[in-house]
Backbone atoms as SQL, in Angstrom:
CREATE TABLE atoms (id INTEGER PRIMARY KEY, chain TEXT, resi INTEGER, resn TEXT, atom TEXT, x REAL, y REAL, z REAL);
INSERT INTO atoms VALUES
  (1, 'A', 1, 'MET', 'N', 94.238, 103.760, 89.409),
  (2, 'A', 1, 'MET', 'CA', 94.255, 105.339, 89.279),
  (3, 'A', 1, 'MET', 'C', 93.578, 105.601, 91.133),
  (4, 'A', 2, 'LEU', 'N', 92.746, 104.295, 90.966),
  (5, 'A', 2, 'LEU', 'CA', 92.444, 103.771, 92.297),
  (6, 'A', 2, 'LEU', 'C', 93.084, 103.934, 93.316),
  (7, 'A', 3, 'GLU', 'N', 94.401, 103.328, 93.247),
  (8, 'A', 3, 'GLU', 'CA', 96.155, 103.879, 94.159),
  (9, 'A', 3, 'GLU', 'C', 96.198, 104.780, 94.123),
  (10, 'A', 4, 'ASN', 'N', 96.291, 105.700, 93.467),
  (11, 'A', 4, 'ASN', 'CA', 96.814, 107.209, 93.287),
  (12, 'A', 4, 'ASN', 'C', 95.674, 107.804, 94.280),
  (13, 'A', 5, 'GLU', 'N', 94.409, 107.800, 93.554),
  (14, 'A', 5, 'GLU', 'CA', 93.084, 108.390, 94.535),
  (15, 'A', 5, 'GLU', 'C', 93.878, 107.999, 96.164),
  (16, 'A', 6, 'ARG', 'N', 93.816, 106.855, 96.643),
  (17, 'A', 6, 'ARG', 'CA', 93.997, 106.498, 98.108),
  (18, 'A', 6, 'ARG', 'C', 95.111, 107.561, 98.908),
  (19, 'A', 7, 'VAL', 'N', 96.062, 107.132, 97.445),
  (20, 'A', 7, 'VAL', 'CA', 97.642, 107.681, 97.934),
  (21, 'A', 7, 'VAL', 'C', 96.943, 109.440, 98.567),
  (22, 'A', 8, 'PHE', 'N', 96.268, 110.296, 97.511),
  (23, 'A', 8, 'PHE', 'CA', 96.297, 111.379, 97.324),
  (24, 'A', 8, 'PHE', 'C', 95.680, 111.901, 98.618),
  (25, 'A', 9, 'ASP', 'N', 94.026, 110.852, 99.003),
  (26, 'A', 9, 'ASP', 'CA', 93.216, 111.269, 99.949),
  (27, 'A', 9, 'ASP', 'C', 94.720, 111.072, 101.421),
  (28, 'A', 10, 'PHE', 'N', 94.939, 110.411, 101.338),
  (29, 'A', 10, 'PHE', 'CA', 96.104, 109.885, 102.948),
  (30, 'A', 10, 'PHE', 'C', 97.270, 111.083, 103.110),
  (31, 'A', 11, 'LEU', 'N', 97.065, 111.927, 101.956),
  (32, 'A', 11, 'LEU', 'CA', 98.343, 112.827, 102.292),
  (33, 'A', 11, 'LEU', 'C', 97.651, 114.027, 102.634),
  (34, 'A', 12, 'HIS', 'N', 95.966, 114.041, 102.148),
  (35, 'A', 12, 'HIS', 'CA', 96.000, 115.292, 102.002),
  (36, 'A', 12, 'HIS', 'C', 95.056, 115.228, 103.527),
  (37, 'A', 13, 'GLU', 'N', 94.695, 114.257, 104.048),
  (38, 'A', 13, 'GLU', 'CA', 94.445, 113.937, 105.469),
  (39, 'A', 13, 'GLU', 'C', 95.553, 114.127, 106.866),
  (40, 'A', 14, 'LEU', 'N', 96.965, 113.807, 106.455),
  (41, 'A', 14, 'LEU', 'CA', 97.454, 114.124, 106.792),
  (42, 'A', 14, 'LEU', 'C', 97.704, 115.312, 107.969),
  (43, 'A', 15, 'ASN', 'N', 98.783, 115.017, 109.267),
  (44, 'A', 15, 'ASN', 'CA', 98.464, 116.682, 109.903),
  (45, 'A', 15, 'ASN', 'C', 99.315, 117.699, 109.294),
  (46, 'A', 16, 'LYS', 'N', 99.731, 119.145, 109.407),
  (47, 'A', 16, 'LYS', 'CA', 100.223, 119.784, 108.621),
  (48, 'A', 16, 'LYS', 'C', 101.330, 119.530, 109.179),
  (49, 'A', 17, 'ASP', 'N', 102.019, 118.829, 110.270),
  (50, 'A', 17, 'ASP', 'CA', 103.420, 118.983, 110.026),
  (51, 'A', 17, 'ASP', 'C', 103.835, 118.289, 109.053),
  (52, 'A', 18, 'LEU', 'N', 103.585, 116.938, 108.695),
  (53, 'A', 18, 'LEU', 'CA', 104.069, 116.660, 107.411),
  (54, 'A', 18, 'LEU', 'C', 103.676, 117.284, 106.440),
  (55, 'A', 19, 'ASP', 'N', 103.274, 118.173, 106.569),
  (56, 'A', 19, 'ASP', 'CA', 103.551, 119.134, 104.348),
  (57, 'A', 19, 'ASP', 'C', 104.478, 118.592, 103.739),
  (58, 'A', 20, 'GLU', 'N', 105.964, 119.254, 104.184),
  (59, 'A', 20, 'GLU', 'CA', 107.044, 118.657, 103.711),
  (60, 'A', 20, 'GLU', 'C', 107.197, 117.506, 102.765),
  (61, 'A', 21, 'VAL', 'N', 106.856, 116.262, 103.899),
  (62, 'A', 21, 'VAL', 'CA', 106.929, 115.280, 102.749),
  (63, 'A', 21, 'VAL', 'C', 105.762, 114.876, 101.898),
  (64, 'A', 22, 'SER', 'N', 104.755, 115.527, 102.471),
  (65, 'A', 22, 'SER', 'CA', 103.616, 115.065, 101.394),
  (66, 'A', 22, 'SER', 'C', 103.810, 115.632, 100.520),
  (67, 'A', 23, 'ASP', 'N', 103.895, 117.407, 100.634),
  (68, 'A', 23, 'ASP', 'CA', 104.381, 117.627, 98.795),
  (69, 'A', 23, 'ASP', 'C', 105.587, 116.839, 97.818),
  (70, 'A', 24, 'GLN', 'N', 106.446, 116.461, 98.909),
  (71, 'A', 24, 'GLN', 'CA', 107.662, 115.561, 97.983),
  (72, 'A', 24, 'GLN', 'C', 106.971, 114.057, 97.635),
  (73, 'A', 25, 'LEU', 'N', 105.868, 113.722, 97.983),
  (74, 'A', 25, 'LEU', 'CA', 105.233, 112.138, 97.535),
  (75, 'A', 25, 'LEU', 'C', 104.768, 112.676, 96.639),
  (76, 'A', 26, 'LEU', 'N', 103.804, 113.919, 96.770),
  (77, 'A', 26, 'LEU', 'CA', 102.933, 114.333, 95.813),
  (78, 'A', 26, 'LEU', 'C', 103.646, 114.923, 94.093),
  (79, 'A', 27, 'GLY', 'N', 104.879, 114.929, 94.394),
  (80, 'A', 27, 'GLY', 'CA', 105.673, 115.766, 93.548),
  (81, 'A', 27, 'GLY', 'C', 106.380, 114.494, 92.223),
  (82, 'A', 28, 'SER', 'N', 106.178, 113.549, 93.677),
  (83, 'A', 28, 'SER', 'CA', 107.732, 112.501, 92.986),
  (84, 'A', 28, 'SER', 'C', 107.135, 111.388, 91.364),
  (85, 'A', 29, 'LYS', 'N', 108.471, 111.779, 90.975),
  (86, 'A', 29, 'LYS', 'CA', 107.784, 110.259, 90.196),
  (87, 'A', 29, 'LYS', 'C', 108.737, 108.513, 89.818),
  (88, 'A', 30, 'PRO', 'N', 107.910, 108.082, 89.581),
  (89, 'A', 30, 'PRO', 'CA', 106.614, 107.526, 89.503),
  (90, 'A', 30, 'PRO', 'C', 106.029, 107.735, 90.709),
  (91, 'A', 31, 'PHE', 'N', 104.327, 108.203, 90.839),
  (92, 'A', 31, 'PHE', 'CA', 103.811, 108.401, 92.020),
  (93, 'A', 31, 'PHE', 'C', 103.709, 107.587, 92.648),
  (94, 'A', 32, 'PRO', 'N', 104.039, 107.807, 94.103),
  (95, 'A', 32, 'PRO', 'CA', 104.306, 106.267, 95.435),
  (96, 'A', 32, 'PRO', 'C', 103.340, 105.307, 95.884),
  (97, 'A', 33, 'SER', 'N', 103.063, 104.154, 95.491),
  (98, 'A', 33, 'SER', 'CA', 101.805, 103.558, 96.144),
  (99, 'A', 33, 'SER', 'C', 102.159, 103.966, 97.686),
  (100, 'A', 34, 'ILE', 'N', 100.722, 103.133, 98.199),
  (101, 'A', 34, 'ILE', 'CA', 100.079, 103.732, 99.191),
  (102, 'A', 34, 'ILE', 'C', 100.628, 102.923, 100.498),
  (103, 'A', 35, 'LEU', 'N', 101.520, 102.138, 100.317),
  (104, 'A', 35, 'LEU', 'CA', 102.668, 101.523, 101.365),
  (105, 'A', 35, 'LEU', 'C', 104.110, 102.353, 101.625),
  (106, 'A', 36, 'GLU', 'N', 104.300, 102.498, 100.423),
  (107, 'A', 36, 'GLU', 'CA', 105.682, 103.413, 100.304),
  (108, 'A', 36, 'GLU', 'C', 105.377, 104.978, 100.861),
  (109, 'A', 37, 'ALA', 'N', 104.092, 105.927, 100.250),
  (110, 'A', 37, 'ALA', 'CA', 103.856, 106.656, 100.938),
  (111, 'A', 37, 'ALA', 'C', 103.640, 106.957, 102.502),
  (112, 'A', 38, 'PHE', 'N', 103.006, 105.343, 102.676),
  (113, 'A', 38, 'PHE', 'CA', 102.991, 105.163, 104.571),
  (114, 'A', 38, 'PHE', 'C', 104.285, 105.614, 105.358),
  (115, 'A', 39, 'ALA', 'N', 105.242, 104.659, 104.924),
  (116, 'A', 39, 'ALA', 'CA', 106.304, 104.216, 105.119),
  (117, 'A', 39, 'ALA', 'C', 106.963, 105.567, 105.410),
  (118, 'A', 40, 'LYS', 'N', 107.210, 106.542, 103.889),
  (119, 'A', 40, 'LYS', 'CA', 107.657, 107.648, 104.611),
  (120, 'A', 40, 'LYS', 'C', 107.461, 108.204, 104.924),
  (121, 'A', 41, 'ILE', 'N', 106.004, 108.184, 105.563),
  (122, 'A', 41, 'ILE', 'CA', 105.117, 109.238, 106.494),
  (123, 'A', 41, 'ILE', 'C', 105.727, 108.987, 107.564),
  (124, 'A', 42, 'LYS', 'N', 105.863, 107.744, 108.020),
  (125, 'A', 42, 'LYS', 'CA', 105.828, 107.093, 109.008),
  (126, 'A', 42, 'LYS', 'C', 107.648, 107.132, 109.642),
  (127, 'A', 43, 'ARG', 'N', 108.550, 106.792, 108.525),
  (128, 'A', 43, 'ARG', 'CA', 109.887, 107.557, 108.856),
  (129, 'A', 43, 'ARG', 'C', 109.718, 109.379, 109.144),
  (130, 'A', 44, 'GLU', 'N', 109.746, 109.868, 108.399),
  (131, 'A', 44, 'GLU', 'CA', 109.351, 111.234, 108.386),
  (132, 'A', 44, 'GLU', 'C', 108.974, 111.054, 109.797),
  (133, 'A', 45, 'GLU', 'N', 107.926, 110.776, 110.232),
  (134, 'A', 45, 'GLU', 'CA', 107.467, 111.325, 112.086),
  (135, 'A', 45, 'GLU', 'C', 108.253, 110.541, 112.872),
  (136, 'A', 46, 'SER', 'N', 108.558, 109.626, 112.708),
  (137, 'A', 46, 'SER', 'CA', 109.923, 108.744, 113.697),
  (138, 'A', 46, 'SER', 'C', 110.722, 110.107, 113.666),
  (139, 'A', 47, 'CYS', 'N', 111.456, 110.502, 112.954),
  (140, 'A', 47, 'CYS', 'CA', 112.549, 111.282, 113.104),
  (141, 'A', 47, 'CYS', 'C', 112.522, 112.449, 113.700),
  (142, 'A', 48, 'LYS', 'N', 111.238, 112.836, 113.815),
  (143, 'A', 48, 'LYS', 'CA', 111.021, 114.409, 114.412),
  (144, 'A', 48, 'LYS', 'C', 110.635, 114.127, 115.444),
  (145, 'A', 49, 'LYS', 'N', 109.853, 113.240, 116.024),
  (146, 'A', 49, 'LYS', 'CA', 109.833, 112.505, 117.404),
  (147, 'A', 49, 'LYS', 'C', 111.045, 112.352, 117.936),
  (148, 'A', 50, 'VAL', 'N', 111.711, 111.589, 117.368),
  (149, 'A', 50, 'VAL', 'CA', 113.523, 111.565, 118.169),
  (150, 'A', 50, 'VAL', 'C', 113.711, 112.810, 118.061),
  (151, 'A', 51, 'MET', 'N', 114.130, 113.907, 117.208),
  (152, 'A', 51, 'MET', 'CA', 114.305, 115.449, 117.323),
  (153, 'A', 51, 'MET', 'C', 113.869, 116.154, 118.892),
  (154, 'A', 52, 'LEU', 'N', 112.333, 116.339, 118.425),
  (155, 'A', 52, 'LEU', 'CA', 112.104, 116.876, 119.680),
  (156, 'A', 52, 'LEU', 'C', 112.437, 116.091, 121.181),
  (157, 'A', 53, 'ASN', 'N', 112.000, 114.816, 120.952),
  (158, 'A', 53, 'ASN', 'CA', 112.655, 114.085, 122.387),
  (159, 'A', 53, 'ASN', 'C', 113.782, 114.089, 123.090),
  (160, 'A', 54, 'ASN', 'N', 114.986, 114.849, 122.126),
  (161, 'A', 54, 'ASN', 'CA', 115.912, 115.316, 122.024),
  (162, 'A', 54, 'ASN', 'C', 116.395, 116.569, 122.702),
  (163, 'A', 55, 'SER', 'N', 114.957, 117.388, 122.412),
  (164, 'A', 55, 'SER', 'CA', 115.007, 118.868, 123.145),
  (165, 'A', 55, 'SER', 'C', 114.266, 119.527, 123.792),
  (166, 'A', 56, 'SER', 'N', 113.191, 117.979, 124.175),
  (167, 'A', 56, 'SER', 'CA', 112.535, 118.563, 125.223),
  (168, 'A', 56, 'SER', 'C', 111.772, 116.930, 126.037),
  (169, 'A', 57, 'PRO', 'N', 111.848, 116.837, 126.926),
  (170, 'A', 57, 'PRO', 'CA', 112.193, 115.687, 127.946),
  (171, 'A', 57, 'PRO', 'C', 110.221, 115.677, 128.224),
  (172, 'A', 58, 'GLN', 'N', 109.479, 117.081, 128.203),
  (173, 'A', 58, 'GLN', 'CA', 108.138, 116.314, 128.576),
  (174, 'A', 58, 'GLN', 'C', 107.293, 115.442, 127.332),
  (175, 'A', 59, 'ILE', 'N', 108.120, 116.171, 126.486),
  (176, 'A', 59, 'ILE', 'CA', 107.511, 115.112, 124.534),
  (177, 'A', 59, 'ILE', 'C', 107.266, 114.071, 124.871),
  (178, 'A', 60, 'GLN', 'N', 108.004, 113.046, 125.587),
  (179, 'A', 60, 'GLN', 'CA', 108.434, 112.249, 125.334),
  (180, 'A', 60, 'GLN', 'C', 106.946, 111.300, 126.315),
  (181, 'A', 61, 'ASP', 'N', 105.548, 112.403, 127.427),
  (182, 'A', 61, 'ASP', 'CA', 104.627, 111.185, 127.465),
  (183, 'A', 61, 'ASP', 'C', 103.947, 112.003, 126.525),
  (184, 'A', 62, 'ILE', 'N', 103.831, 112.131, 125.682),
  (185, 'A', 62, 'ILE', 'CA', 102.242, 112.653, 124.824),
  (186, 'A', 62, 'ILE', 'C', 102.026, 111.413, 124.665),
  (187, 'A', 63, 'GLY', 'N', 102.486, 110.182, 123.700),
  (188, 'A', 63, 'GLY', 'CA', 102.669, 108.895, 123.539),
  (189, 'A', 63, 'GLY', 'C', 101.362, 109.145, 121.992),
  (190, 'A', 64, 'ILE', 'N', 100.934, 108.130, 121.345),
  (191, 'A', 64, 'ILE', 'CA', 100.749, 107.737, 120.517),
  (192, 'A', 64, 'ILE', 'C', 99.699, 109.475, 119.769),
  (193, 'A', 65, 'GLN', 'N', 99.008, 109.352, 120.960),
  (194, 'A', 65, 'GLN', 'CA', 97.431, 110.652, 120.909),
  (195, 'A', 65, 'GLN', 'C', 98.050, 110.921, 119.814),
  (196, 'A', 66, 'ASN', 'N', 99.268, 111.763, 119.840),
  (197, 'A', 66, 'ASN', 'CA', 99.253, 113.124, 118.806),
  (198, 'A', 66, 'ASN', 'C', 100.510, 112.531, 117.555),
  (199, 'A', 67, 'SER', 'N', 99.863, 111.077, 117.166),
  (200, 'A', 67, 'SER', 'CA', 100.386, 111.012, 116.414),
  (201, 'A', 67, 'SER', 'C', 100.328, 111.456, 114.620),
  (202, 'A', 68, 'ALA', 'N', 100.909, 111.429, 113.847),
  (203, 'A', 68, 'ALA', 'CA', 100.095, 112.729, 112.630),
  (204, 'A', 68, 'ALA', 'C', 99.572, 111.651, 111.872),
  (205, 'A', 69, 'LEU', 'N', 100.061, 110.512, 111.923),
  (206, 'A', 69, 'LEU', 'CA', 98.805, 109.547, 111.722),
  (207, 'A', 69, 'LEU', 'C', 96.913, 109.215, 111.977),
  (208, 'A', 70, 'VAL', 'N', 97.172, 109.804, 113.309),
  (209, 'A', 70, 'VAL', 'CA', 95.832, 109.603, 114.180),
  (210, 'A', 70, 'VAL', 'C', 95.003, 110.870, 113.166),
  (211, 'A', 71, 'VAL', 'N', 94.507, 109.266, 112.952),
  (212, 'A', 71, 'VAL', 'CA', 92.893, 110.457, 111.913),
  (213, 'A', 71, 'VAL', 'C', 91.853, 110.753, 113.094),
  (214, 'A', 72, 'HIS', 'N', 91.336, 112.010, 113.310),
  (215, 'A', 72, 'HIS', 'CA', 90.402, 112.281, 114.211),
  (216, 'A', 72, 'HIS', 'C', 88.372, 112.865, 113.489);
């Protein structure tokens, strides 16, 4: 139960750019572990960065500060 609560809290605090993958994880059966959720979010974020880097050279200079996983 505590693990599920941690996953829910983690997904709830993510950047809005990852709402789609977050919703997929919340609806998955069985409910993912925190490690599975983190890995899936990290993969999705990496894919988005690759797509953005291919379309805009300025995106490469942004760095980790704009990661969806950064907590403010």
